[in-house]
Z-matrix of the N, CA and C atoms (Angstrom, degrees):
N
C 1 1.434
C 2 1.521 1 110.09
N 3 1.301 2 115.50 1 148.83
C 4 1.456 3 119.73 2 -178.56
C 5 1.516 4 110.65 3 -88.08
N 6 1.295 5 114.93 4 146.84
C 7 1.456 6 119.71 5 175.65
C 8 1.520 7 109.41 6 -81.15
N 9 1.303 8 115.73 7 154.23
C 10 1.464 9 121.07 8 177.94
C 11 1.512 10 109.34 9 -71.38
N 12 1.312 11 115.68 10 130.88
C 13 1.463 12 120.81 11 178.38
C 14 1.523 13 108.25 12 -109.06
N 15 1.325 14 118.57 13 109.32
C 16 1.467 15 120.32 14 -177.00
C 17 1.526 16 113.52 15 -65.29
N 18 1.310 17 118.22 16 -14.61
C 19 1.466 18 119.48 17 179.82
C 20 1.529 19 112.08 18 -73.99
N 21 1.320 20 118.38 19 -13.30
C 22 1.471 21 120.52 20 179.33
C 23 1.528 22 112.35 21 -85.26
N 24 1.311 23 118.74 22 -12.24
C 25 1.467 24 121.92 23 -178.53
C 26 1.522 25 112.86 24 -62.91
N 27 1.328 26 120.89 25 -44.46
C 28 1.472 27 119.33 26 178.66
C 29 1.530 28 112.65 27 -63.55
N 30 1.309 29 117.23 28 -36.06
C 31 1.467 30 118.60 29 179.32
C 32 1.527 31 111.04 30 -69.30
N 33 1.331 32 117.09 31 -30.32
C 34 1.462 33 119.47 32 176.27
C 35 1.524 34 110.26 33 -66.75
N 36 1.324 35 116.55 34 -39.14
C 37 1.466 36 120.04 35 176.74
C 38 1.516 37 111.79 36 -65.60
N 39 1.323 38 116.40 37 -38.55
C 40 1.469 39 120.15 38 177.71
C 41 1.526 40 110.69 39 -65.38
N 42 1.320 41 116.65 40 -39.72
C 43 1.467 42 119.86 41 178.34
C 44 1.527 43 110.76 42 -66.12
N 45 1.317 44 117.51 43 -38.30
C 46 1.464 45 120.43 44 177.80
C 47 1.523 46 110.66 45 -65.16
N 48 1.325 47 117.31 46 -39.58
C 49 1.468 48 120.64 47 178.09
C 50 1.525 49 110.84 48 -66.45
N 51 1.326 50 116.46 49 -40.77
C 52 1.460 51 120.75 50 178.43
C 53 1.526 52 110.71 51 -65.20
N 54 1.343 53 115.97 52 -41.48
C 55 1.462 54 120.71 53 177.39
C 56 1.528 55 110.56 54 -60.70
N 57 1.328 56 116.71 55 -44.82
C 58 1.462 57 121.07 56 178.60
C 59 1.512 58 112.43 57 -65.98
N 60 1.328 59 116.63 58 -35.16
C 61 1.463 60 120.52 59 -179.98
C 62 1.525 61 111.72 60 -65.55
N 63 1.321 62 117.18 61 -29.47
C 64 1.463 63 119.93 62 177.87
C 65 1.524 64 112.06 63 -93.20
N 66 1.322 65 117.46 64 -31.16
C 67 1.456 66 121.11 65 -176.88
C 68 1.525 67 112.15 66 -69.69
N 69 1.306 68 117.64 67 -43.59
C 70 1.468 69 120.78 68 -176.80
C 71 1.529 70 111.79 69 -63.82
N 72 1.345 71 120.04 70 -48.66
C 73 1.477 72 118.37 71 176.20
C 74 1.528 73 112.86 72 -63.23
N 75 1.329 74 117.33 73 -35.31
C 76 1.464 75 119.84 74 178.55
C 77 1.527 76 110.65 75 -64.10
N 78 1.324 77 117.36 76 -40.15
C 79 1.466 78 120.70 77 177.45
C 80 1.526 79 111.27 78 -66.73
N 81 1.328 80 117.31 79 -39.44
C 82 1.468 81 120.78 80 178.72
C 83 1.526 82 110.40 81 -63.97
N 84 1.333 83 116.61 82 -44.87
C 85 1.470 84 120.31 83 178.80
C 86 1.522 85 110.43 84 -64.00
N 87 1.338 86 117.56 85 -39.58
C 88 1.467 87 120.73 86 178.42
C 89 1.521 88 111.52 87 -61.92
N 90 1.320 89 117.01 88 -43.78
C 91 1.471 90 120.49 89 178.94
C 92 1.528 91 110.38 90 -63.89
N 93 1.338 92 117.18 91 -42.05
C 94 1.468 93 120.77 92 178.28
C 95 1.527 94 110.43 93 -59.98
N 96 1.338 95 117.47 94 -44.22
C 97 1.465 96 120.70 95 -178.94
C 98 1.527 97 111.97 96 -68.73
N 99 1.327 98 117.45 97 -38.31
C 100 1.467 99 120.07 98 178.97
C 101 1.524 100 110.64 99 -65.16
N 102 1.324 101 117.12 100 -45.31
C 103 1.468 102 120.67 101 179.15
C 104 1.529 103 110.39 102 -64.18
N 105 1.322 104 116.82 103 -39.17
C 106 1.468 105 120.46 104 179.29
C 107 1.521 106 111.45 105 -65.98
N 108 1.334 107 117.06 106 -43.96
C 109 1.468 108 119.44 107 178.49
C 110 1.529 109 110.55 108 -65.22
N 111 1.329 110 117.43 109 -37.06
C 112 1.464 111 121.49 110 176.01
C 113 1.527 112 109.31 111 -56.18
N 114 1.326 113 116.04 112 -47.06
C 115 1.465 114 121.51 113 -178.92
C 116 1.531 115 111.12 114 -66.70
N 117 1.330 116 117.69 115 -39.40
C 118 1.469 117 121.56 116 178.50
C 119 1.522 118 109.80 117 -63.68
N 120 1.325 119 117.29 118 -44.15
C 121 1.465 120 120.50 119 178.93
C 122 1.524 121 110.51 120 -62.53
N 123 1.330 122 116.63 121 -40.37
C 124 1.465 123 120.63 122 179.25
C 125 1.522 124 110.77 123 -64.46
N 126 1.330 125 117.39 124 -41.87
C 127 1.468 126 120.70 125 177.84
C 128 1.522 127 111.48 126 -61.50
N 129 1.327 128 116.66 127 -32.96
C 130 1.459 129 120.98 128 -178.67
C 131 1.527 130 112.10 129 -84.53
N 132 1.327 131 117.60 130 3.89
C 133 1.459 132 120.58 131 177.73
C 134 1.514 133 114.08 132 83.05
N 135 1.296 134 117.90 133 15.88
C 136 1.463 135 122.58 134 178.65
C 137 1.524 136 108.46 135 -106.75
N 138 1.331 137 117.83 136 160.39
C 139 1.468 138 118.57 137 178.96
C 140 1.528 139 110.95 138 -67.76
N 141 1.315 140 116.65 139 133.30
C 142 1.455 141 121.14 140 -178.10
C 143 1.512 142 113.34 141 -65.34
N 144 1.333 143 117.30 142 -32.99
C 145 1.456 144 120.60 143 -178.92
C 146 1.518 145 111.92 144 -63.73
N 147 1.333 146 117.59 145 -17.12
C 148 1.464 147 120.46 146 179.24
C 149 1.525 148 111.35 147 -64.81
N 150 1.311 149 117.80 148 -19.64
C 151 1.465 150 121.25 149 -179.39
C 152 1.522 151 112.50 150 -68.89
N 153 1.330 152 118.10 151 -18.68
C 154 1.464 153 119.73 152 -176.47
C 155 1.525 154 113.15 153 -105.06
N 156 1.321 155 118.19 154 0.23
C 157 1.462 156 121.21 155 179.65
C 158 1.532 157 108.52 156 -96.94
N 159 1.334 158 118.19 157 117.14
C 160 1.468 159 119.72 158 -179.40
C 161 1.530 160 111.75 159 -59.74
N 162 1.273 161 117.61 160 146.18
C 163 1.461 162 129.52 161 -178.72
C 164 1.525 163 111.08 162 68.90
N 165 1.339 164 117.79 163 -46.63
C 166 1.463 165 119.22 164 177.45
C 167 1.524 166 110.49 165 -63.44
N 168 1.338 167 117.60 166 -33.00
C 169 1.463 168 119.50 167 178.79
C 170 1.526 169 111.21 168 -64.73
N 171 1.319 170 117.11 169 -32.84
C 172 1.469 171 120.00 170 176.87
C 173 1.521 172 110.22 171 -71.64
N 174 1.329 173 117.26 172 -38.86
C 175 1.467 174 120.68 173 177.89
C 176 1.527 175 109.98 174 -61.32
N 177 1.319 176 117.21 175 -45.01
C 178 1.465 177 121.05 176 179.01
C 179 1.525 178 110.42 177 -66.03
N 180 1.326 179 117.44 178 -40.10
C 181 1.465 180 120.73 179 177.55
C 182 1.525 181 110.78 180 -61.59
N 183 1.325 182 117.04 181 -39.80
C 184 1.467 183 120.30 182 177.30
C 185 1.524 184 111.09 183 -65.31
N 186 1.331 185 117.65 184 -35.02
C 187 1.468 186 120.31 185 175.04
C 188 1.523 187 110.59 186 -65.78
N 189 1.323 188 117.03 187 -39.15
C 190 1.468 189 121.06 188 -179.56
C 191 1.522 190 110.80 189 -63.24
N 192 1.335 191 116.97 190 -41.66
C 193 1.465 192 119.92 191 -177.48
C 194 1.520 193 112.56 192 -88.19
N 195 1.337 194 117.98 193 -3.88
C 196 1.456 195 121.17 194 174.31
C 197 1.512 196 115.30 195 84.12
N 198 1.307 197 118.09 196 30.40
C 199 1.459 198 121.58 197 177.98
C 200 1.522 199 109.32 198 -111.47
N 201 1.338 200 117.29 199 153.39
C 202 1.465 201 120.08 200 -178.42
C 203 1.530 202 111.73 201 -67.60
N 204 1.328 203 114.92 202 154.02
C 205 1.467 204 119.49 203 -175.70
C 206 1.523 205 112.73 204 -69.84
N 207 1.318 206 119.16 205 -18.86
C 208 1.462 207 119.15 206 179.36
C 209 1.529 208 111.36 207 -68.10
N 210 1.323 209 118.05 208 -11.13
C 211 1.464 210 121.26 209 176.12
C 212 1.522 211 111.58 210 -64.47
N 213 1.341 212 118.06 211 -14.68
C 214 1.465 213 120.87 212 175.72
C 215 1.522 214 109.14 213 -57.84
N 216 1.325 215 116.42 214 -35.51
C 217 1.467 216 120.83 215 179.31
C 218 1.526 217 110.34 216 -61.94
N 219 1.326 218 116.93 217 -36.08
C 220 1.466 219 120.13 218 179.77
C 221 1.527 220 111.86 219 -64.99
N 222 1.336 221 116.66 220 -25.93
C 223 1.461 222 119.57 221 176.59
C 224 1.528 223 111.52 222 -71.77
N 225 1.314 224 117.69 223 -14.63
C 226 1.460 225 121.57 224 -179.66
C 227 1.520 226 112.64 225 -95.45
N 228 1.332 227 117.70 226 -9.65
C 229 1.462 228 121.87 227 -178.49
C 230 1.529 229 108.94 228 -87.64
N 231 1.329 230 117.30 229 122.16
C 232 1.467 231 119.09 230 179.80
C 233 1.533 232 111.66 231 -58.38
N 234 1.275 233 116.28 232 144.33
C 235 1.475 234 126.88 233 -178.06
C 236 1.527 235 111.77 234 72.22
N 237 1.316 236 118.06 235 -43.28
C 238 1.466 237 119.89 236 177.61
C 239 1.522 238 110.03 237 -67.87
N 240 1.328 239 116.97 238 -31.40
C 241 1.465 240 119.64 239 -178.19
C 242 1.525 241 112.05 240 -63.34
N 243 1.322 242 117.58 241 -31.19
C 244 1.466 243 119.95 242 178.43
C 245 1.523 244 109.92 243 -67.69
N 246 1.325 245 115.61 244 -45.95
C 247 1.466 246 120.54 245 179.97
C 248 1.525 247 110.36 246 -63.20
N 249 1.325 248 116.94 247 -44.60
C 250 1.463 249 121.18 248 -178.54
C 251 1.529 250 110.58 249 -66.48
N 252 1.318 251 117.77 250 -38.59
C 253 1.468 252 120.56 251 178.78
C 254 1.526 253 111.10 252 -63.67
N 255 1.330 254 117.11 253 -41.73
C 256 1.464 255 120.38 254 177.58
C 257 1.521 256 109.97 255 -65.71
N 258 1.333 257 116.60 256 -41.73
C 259 1.464 258 121.79 257 179.83
C 260 1.528 259 110.74 258 -62.06
N 261 1.328 260 116.73 259 -47.90
C 262 1.464 261 120.86 260 -178.87
C 263 1.531 262 110.48 261 -65.46
N 264 1.322 263 117.13 262 -36.84
C 265 1.466 264 119.81 263 176.56
C 266 1.523 265 110.75 264 -63.52
N 267 1.334 266 116.67 265 -40.33
C 268 1.465 267 120.20 266 176.60
C 269 1.524 268 110.54 267 -63.65
N 270 1.319 269 117.41 268 -42.01
C 271 1.463 270 120.48 269 178.80
C 272 1.526 271 111.08 270 -66.66
N 273 1.334 272 117.50 271 -34.54
C 274 1.465 273 120.43 272 176.36
C 275 1.521 274 110.18 273 -63.61
N 276 1.315 275 115.97 274 -43.73
C 277 1.462 276 119.70 275 178.99
C 278 1.523 277 110.85 276 -63.68
N 279 1.325 278 117.49 277 -40.10
C 280 1.466 279 120.92 278 178.35
C 281 1.528 280 111.35 279 -70.31
N 282 1.328 281 117.81 280 -29.98
C 283 1.461 282 120.95 281 178.03
C 284 1.521 283 111.95 282 -65.29
N 285 1.314 284 116.04 283 -20.37
C 286 1.461 285 120.80 284 176.38
C 287 1.527 286 111.58 285 -107.88
N 288 1.343 287 116.78 286 16.28
C 289 1.455 288 121.77 287 174.22
C 290 1.511 289 115.31 288 78.47
N 291 1.308 290 117.64 289 21.10
C 292 1.464 291 120.93 290 -178.79
C 293 1.528 292 110.66 291 -102.78
N 294 1.325 293 115.68 292 165.37
C 295 1.460 294 121.34 293 -175.65
C 296 1.529 295 111.18 294 -97.93
N 297 1.327 296 114.42 295 -174.23
C 298 1.457 297 120.52 296 179.56
C 299 1.529 298 111.58 297 -66.79
N 300 1.315 299 117.14 298 -28.76
C 301 1.464 300 120.16 299 176.55
C 302 1.519 301 111.63 300 -61.54
N 303 1.323 302 116.55 301 -38.92
C 304 1.459 303 120.80 302 177.07
C 305 1.526 304 109.85 303 -67.85
N 306 1.339 305 116.58 304 -34.55
C 307 1.463 306 120.40 305 176.92
C 308 1.523 307 110.40 306 -61.41
N 309 1.317 308 116.83 307 -42.66
C 310 1.464 309 120.36 308 178.13
C 311 1.530 310 109.74 309 -61.34
N 312 1.321 311 116.62 310 -39.24
C 313 1.456 312 120.09 311 175.97
C 314 1.518 313 111.86 312 -63.66
N 315 1.337 314 117.22 313 -41.28
C 316 1.464 315 120.49 314 177.83
C 317 1.524 316 111.20 315 -62.26
N 318 1.325 317 116.49 316 -35.31
C 319 1.458 318 119.98 317 -177.86
C 320 1.529 319 112.53 318 -78.63
N 321 1.325 320 117.61 319 -41.83
C 322 1.461 321 120.37 320 -173.20
C 323 1.528 322 113.86 321 -92.86
N 324 1.310 323 117.49 322 -33.79
C 325 1.466 324 121.96 323 179.60
C 326 1.529 325 109.28 324 -125.71
N 327 1.313 326 115.60 325 58.28
C 328 1.464 327 120.16 326 -173.99
C 329 1.523 328 112.39 327 -60.51
N 330 1.325 329 118.42 328 -34.73
C 331 1.464 330 120.68 329 -178.79
C 332 1.523 331 112.25 330 -69.85
N 333 1.331 332 117.84 331 -10.66
C 334 1.466 333 122.00 332 175.66
C 335 1.526 334 110.64 333 -103.09
N 336 1.344 335 117.09 334 -46.15
C 337 1.456 336 120.74 335 -171.45
C 338 1.530 337 113.80 336 -79.80
N 339 1.337 338 119.34 337 -31.46
C 340 1.465 339 119.18 338 175.99
C 341 1.530 340 111.73 339 -64.81
N 342 1.347 341 119.38 340 -42.94
C 343 1.473 342 117.73 341 173.56
C 344 1.525 343 113.13 342 -63.43
N 345 1.338 344 117.65 343 -34.77
C 346 1.464 345 119.78 344 176.63
C 347 1.521 346 109.85 345 -61.99
N 348 1.337 347 116.65 346 -42.86
C 349 1.463 348 120.85 347 179.83
C 350 1.523 349 111.14 348 -69.36
N 351 1.326 350 116.90 349 -40.42
C 352 1.455 351 120.45 350 -176.97
C 353 1.517 352 114.39 351 -75.13
N 354 1.321 353 117.02 352 -40.55
C 355 1.457 354 120.44 353 -174.55
C 356 1.524 355 113.29 354 -104.53
N 357 1.325 356 117.57 355 -4.68
C 358 1.462 357 121.08 356 178.65
C 359 1.522 358 111.71 357 -78.95
N 360 1.316 359 116.11 358 -174.16
C 361 1.466 360 121.91 359 -178.65
C 362 1.519 361 112.97 360 -87.55
N 363 1.298 362 118.11 361 18.84
C 364 1.459 363 121.25 362 -178.04
C 365 1.518 364 109.97 363 -76.71
N 366 1.325 365 115.81 364 133.73
C 367 1.459 366 121.02 365 179.56
C 368 1.515 367 109.51 366 -104.15
N 369 1.321 368 114.98 367 147.87
C 370 1.457 369 120.70 368 175.70
C 371 1.520 370 107.94 369 -74.49
N 372 1.335 371 116.74 370 122.03
C 373 1.461 372 121.83 371 -176.49
C 374 1.515 373 113.13 372 -98.31
N 375 1.302 374 117.71 373 -0.64
C 376 1.453 375 121.04 374 -176.35
C 377 1.514 376 109.13 375 112.54
N 378 1.333 377 115.98 376 173.80
C 379 1.465 378 119.22 377 -178.54
C 380 1.524 379 111.80 378 -54.96
N 381 1.307 380 115.22 379 124.02
C 382 1.472 381 124.22 380 -179.95
C 383 1.516 382 111.91 381 52.16
N 384 1.304 383 117.13 382 32.97
C 385 1.460 384 121.85 383 173.47
C 386 1.500 385 114.74 384 85.08
N 387 1.312 386 118.35 385 -6.85
C 388 1.475 387 122.63 386 -178.87
C 389 1.521 388 110.79 387 45.86
N 390 1.335 389 115.90 388 46.66
C 391 1.456 390 121.00 389 178.70
C 392 1.508 391 112.77 390 72.35
N 393 1.339 392 116.73 391 21.31
C 394 1.463 393 123.89 392 -179.25
C 395 1.525 394 112.17 393 61.85
N 396 1.305 395 118.31 394 15.57
C 397 1.460 396 125.21 395 173.27
C 398 1.521 397 112.81 396 35.89
N 399 1.283 398 114.96 397 73.86
C 400 1.458 399 121.99 398 170.09
C 401 1.505 400 115.90 399 68.14
N 402 1.286 401 117.93 400 73.15
C 403 1.443 402 118.87 401 169.22
C 404 1.501 403 115.88 402 122.18
N 405 1.311 404 119.30 403 5.98
C 406 1.448 405 119.02 404 176.21
C 407 1.515 406 111.89 405 -69.52
N 408 1.319 407 116.68 406 -30.73
C 409 1.457 408 121.81 407 177.77
C 410 1.521 409 107.93 408 -127.54
N 411 1.334 410 118.09 409 146.15
C 412 1.461 411 119.07 410 -178.90
C 413 1.518 412 113.12 411 -68.92
N 414 1.320 413 118.74 412 -31.51
C 415 1.459 414 121.20 413 -179.77
C 416 1.509 415 108.59 414 -136.50
N 417 1.300 416 116.37 415 127.54
C 418 1.452 417 121.48 416 178.61
C 419 1.518 418 108.21 417 -127.15
N 420 1.340 419 118.50 418 105.23
C 421 1.461 420 120.22 419 -176.33
C 422 1.521 421 113.49 420 -66.48
N 423 1.344 422 118.29 421 -16.16
C 424 1.460 423 118.98 422 -179.67
C 425 1.528 424 112.31 423 -81.55
N 426 1.327 425 117.94 424 -6.46
C 427 1.454 426 120.65 425 177.00
C 428 1.522 427 108.82 426 -71.62
N 429 1.321 428 116.19 427 136.91
C 430 1.466 429 123.14 428 -178.11
C 431 1.519 430 111.96 429 57.48
N 432 1.295 431 116.36 430 33.76
C 433 1.456 432 121.21 431 178.72
C 434 1.517 433 109.09 432 -74.43
N 435 1.316 434 116.44 433 136.52
C 436 1.457 435 121.71 434 176.02
C 437 1.518 436 108.14 435 -116.16
N 438 1.302 437 115.80 436 128.49
C 439 1.454 438 120.98 437 179.96
C 440 1.523 439 109.15 438 -70.35
N 441 1.330 440 119.43 439 120.30
C 442 1.466 441 120.41 440 -177.22
C 443 1.518 442 113.07 441 -69.28
N 444 1.331 443 117.92 442 -16.54
C 445 1.454 444 120.14 443 -177.91
C 446 1.523 445 112.85 444 -87.69
N 447 1.326 446 117.74 445 -14.21
C 448 1.459 447 120.63 446 179.98
C 449 1.518 448 112.77 447 -106.42
N 450 1.306 449 118.08 448 5.61
C 451 1.461 450 121.28 449 178.19
C 452 1.521 451 109.54 450 -88.38
N 453 1.301 452 114.92 451 145.01
C 454 1.468 453 117.86 452 175.78
C 455 1.526 454 108.28 453 -76.35
N 456 1.314 455 116.75 454 136.29
C 457 1.463 456 118.93 455 -178.64
C 458 1.526 457 110.83 456 -70.38
N 459 1.305 458 116.69 457 152.96
C 460 1.468 459 118.63 458 178.02
C 461 1.527 460 110.04 459 -67.63
N 462 1.319 461 116.75 460 152.47
C 463 1.475 462 118.43 461 -179.57
C 464 1.534 463 110.01 462 -65.63
N 465 1.310 464 116.08 463 145.67
C 466 1.467 465 118.96 464 -179.84
C 467 1.526 466 111.17 465 -66.04
N 468 1.292 467 116.14 466 143.40
C 469 1.458 468 120.76 467 179.67
C 470 1.520 469 108.87 468 -95.37
N 471 1.292 470 115.02 469 131.64
C 472 1.464 471 119.73 470 -178.29
C 473 1.497 472 111.23 471 -104.08
């Protein structure tokens, strides 16, 4: 057995202070993100408490962005989960009428941009923005789109 070394006591105190210095800001950021997601879910017409239930919060988020619930499985696949998380974040930003630049903000500065989305004047426009409902983009080629496979062919010319 090892003898007690009194010289290790100051380093233990320093480690506890360092742990507290990182733990307290992490808890504050976590609370900010939870409250912001609660508000985002409420704006989208979903129950706010769903933001604090693990796995169910992802299912509700997928409903908000208009993706099927089986996508939860993709969050469990290594490497694919990163791509899917970025994709869903982009769809969340578009569901509130924001662009890809806002998505980058949600990804890199989430503790700033999620509260902006939750507490700002942004309205939920439907899954993935529902085409930005009249005016989110100046030109949308999918407007008045006609499926070429469901059109009747012109009569043959003789």
